[in-house]
C-alpha positions as CSV (number, residue, x, y, z in Angstrom):
1,N,5.4,16.3,-13.5
2,P,5.6,17.8,-9.9
3,K,2.2,16.3,-8.8
4,Q,3.3,12.8,-9.8
5,M,6.6,13.2,-8.0
6,T,4.8,14.4,-4.8
7,C,2.5,11.3,-5.0
8,W,5.6,9.1,-5.5
9,D,7.3,10.6,-2.5
10,L,4.1,10.1,-0.4
11,A,3.8,6.5,-1.5
12,I,7.4,5.8,-0.4
13,D,6.9,7.5,2.9
14,L,3.7,5.4,3.6
15,L,5.2,2.1,2.4
16,I,8.1,2.4,4.8
17,L,5.6,2.1,7.6
18,V,4.3,-1.4,6.7
19,E,6.0,-4.8,7.0
20,L,8.0,-6.2,4.1
21,Q,5.5,-8.9,3.1
22,D,2.6,-6.4,3.2
23,R,4.7,-3.9,1.1
24,R,5.3,-6.6,-1.5
25,L,1.6,-7.4,-1.6
26,L,0.6,-3.7,-1.9
27,W,3.1,-3.1,-4.8
28,A,2.1,-6.3,-6.6
29,R,-1.6,-5.3,-6.5
30,A,-0.7,-1.8,-7.6
31,M,1.0,-3.4,-10.6
32,R,-2.4,-5.1,-11.3
33,F,-1.5,-8.7,-10.6
34,S,-4.7,-10.8,-10.3
35,W,-5.8,-12.1,-6.9
36,V,-5.2,-15.6,-8.2
37,A,-1.6,-14.9,-9.2
38,L,-1.0,-13.2,-5.8
39,A,-2.5,-16.1,-4.0
40,K,-0.1,-18.5,-5.7
41,Q,2.8,-16.3,-5.0
42,F,2.0,-15.9,-1.3
43,G,0.8,-19.5,-0.9
44,C,-2.8,-19.0,0.1
45,H,-6.4,-18.8,-1.3
46,R,-7.4,-15.7,-3.3
47,H,-10.0,-14.7,-0.7
48,T,-7.3,-14.9,2.0
49,I,-4.9,-12.7,0.0
50,K,-7.6,-10.1,-0.6
51,K,-8.3,-10.0,3.2
52,K,-4.6,-9.6,3.8
53,Y,-4.5,-6.8,1.3
54,V,-7.3,-4.9,3.0
55,S,-5.7,-5.5,6.4
56,A,-2.4,-4.1,5.1
57,L,-4.2,-1.0,3.8
58,I,-6.0,-0.4,7.1
59,N,-2.7,-0.9,9.1
60,M,-0.9,1.5,6.8
61,E,-3.7,4.0,7.3
62,Q,-3.6,3.7,11.1
63,Q,0.1,4.1,11.3
64,A,0.1,7.1,8.9
65,I,-2.3,9.2,10.8
66,N,-0.2,12.1,12.0
67,K,0.0,15.7,11.2
68,N,3.0,15.5,8.8
69,M,1.4,12.8,6.6
70,L,-2.0,14.6,6.5
71,D,-0.2,17.8,5.5
72,K,1.5,16.0,2.6
73,I,-1.8,14.5,1.5
74,D,-3.5,18.0,1.6
75,K,-0.7,19.4,-0.6
76,I,-1.3,16.9,-3.4
77,N,-5.0,18.0,-3.7
């Protein structure tokens, strides 16, 4: 449906702003991989990978704060 396509487009635009490893982490978590599985994949402890995930979200948010992105978000609601 159109709302899902708009969300998909916004997700792609936002993920372009983050580094490749953070992008892989964000997608893997979106696919509901457990913290333990992600920690094994990235070679660190599960608490460390969760901190990296939160850090990646915050970095993505800080980079995405501009008028164009905010307008896209407003259109979805």
